[in-house]
C-alpha positions in Angstrom: 15.1 -28.8 -156.8 18.2 -30.9 -157.2 20.4 -32.1 -154.4 23.8 -33.8 -154.8 24.3 -36.8 -152.6 27.9 -37.9 -151.8 28.5 -41.4 -150.6 31.7 -42.1 -148.5 33.4 -45.4 -147.5 31.0 -48.2 -146.9 28.0 -46.2 -148.1 29.6 -45.8 -151.5 30.3 -49.5 -151.7 26.7 -50.3 -150.7 25.1 -47.7 -153.0 27.4 -48.7 -155.9 28.4 -45.0 -156.6 30.1 -42.1 -155.0 27.8 -39.3 -156.1 24.3 -38.9 -157.5 21.8 -36.1 -158.2 18.4 -36.3 -156.5 15.7 -34.4 -158.3 12.5 -33.1 -156.7 13.5 -33.5 -153.1 10.8 -32.1 -150.9 11.7 -29.3 -148.6 11.5 -28.8 -145.7 12.2 -32.5 -145.0 13.2 -34.2 -141.8 16.6 -35.9 -141.7 14.8 -39.1 -141.0 12.6 -38.7 -144.1 15.7 -37.9 -146.2 17.4 -41.0 -144.9 14.2 -43.0 -145.8 14.3 -41.5 -149.3 17.9 -42.7 -149.7 17.0 -46.1 -148.4 14.2 -46.5 -151.0 16.8 -45.7 -153.7 19.5 -47.8 -152.2 18.1 -50.5 -149.9 21.5 -52.0 -149.2 22.3 -48.9 -147.1 19.9 -50.4 -144.4 22.9 -52.2 -142.9 24.3 -48.8 -141.8 21.1 -47.8 -140.0 21.8 -46.5 -136.5 25.5 -46.0 -137.4 25.4 -43.4 -140.2 25.1 -39.6 -140.0 24.3 -37.2 -142.8 26.1 -34.0 -143.5 24.1 -31.1 -145.1 26.2 -28.2 -146.3 29.2 -29.8 -144.5 27.4 -29.8 -141.1 26.7 -33.1 -139.4 23.0 -33.9 -138.9 21.7 -36.8 -136.8 19.0 -39.0 -138.4 16.0 -37.9 -136.4 13.0 -35.6 -136.7 15.2 -32.6 -137.3 13.7 -30.5 -140.1 16.1 -29.5 -142.9 15.4 -26.8 -145.4 17.4 -27.7 -148.5 18.2 -25.3 -151.3 18.7 -26.2 -155.0 22.3 -27.4 -155.4 22.9 -28.4 -151.8 25.2 -31.3 -151.0 24.1 -34.1 -148.6 26.9 -36.5 -147.6 26.2 -40.0 -146.3 28.9 -40.6 -143.6 29.2 -44.1 -142.2 31.4 -44.9 -139.2 35.0 -44.4 -140.1 37.9 -46.4 -138.9 41.2 -44.7 -138.5 44.8 -45.5 -138.1 
């Protein structure tokens, strides 16, 4: 199963890319474990821990023990805190 990960703002800067394909993502998976998988691939994202949320199929998901059932082709966005103005 392939999932597309979209990185926004500071997360894109830290990961060094705006989008990537993750292959063989286990499902179901907790949002916490999904975040851990992203941290293993991009350790610099650790500075966002406790501030970042994920969006799965355009729905915000807190990083916790919430179980996610992902489907092939789903998008997961990494959304750091945003400043506005």
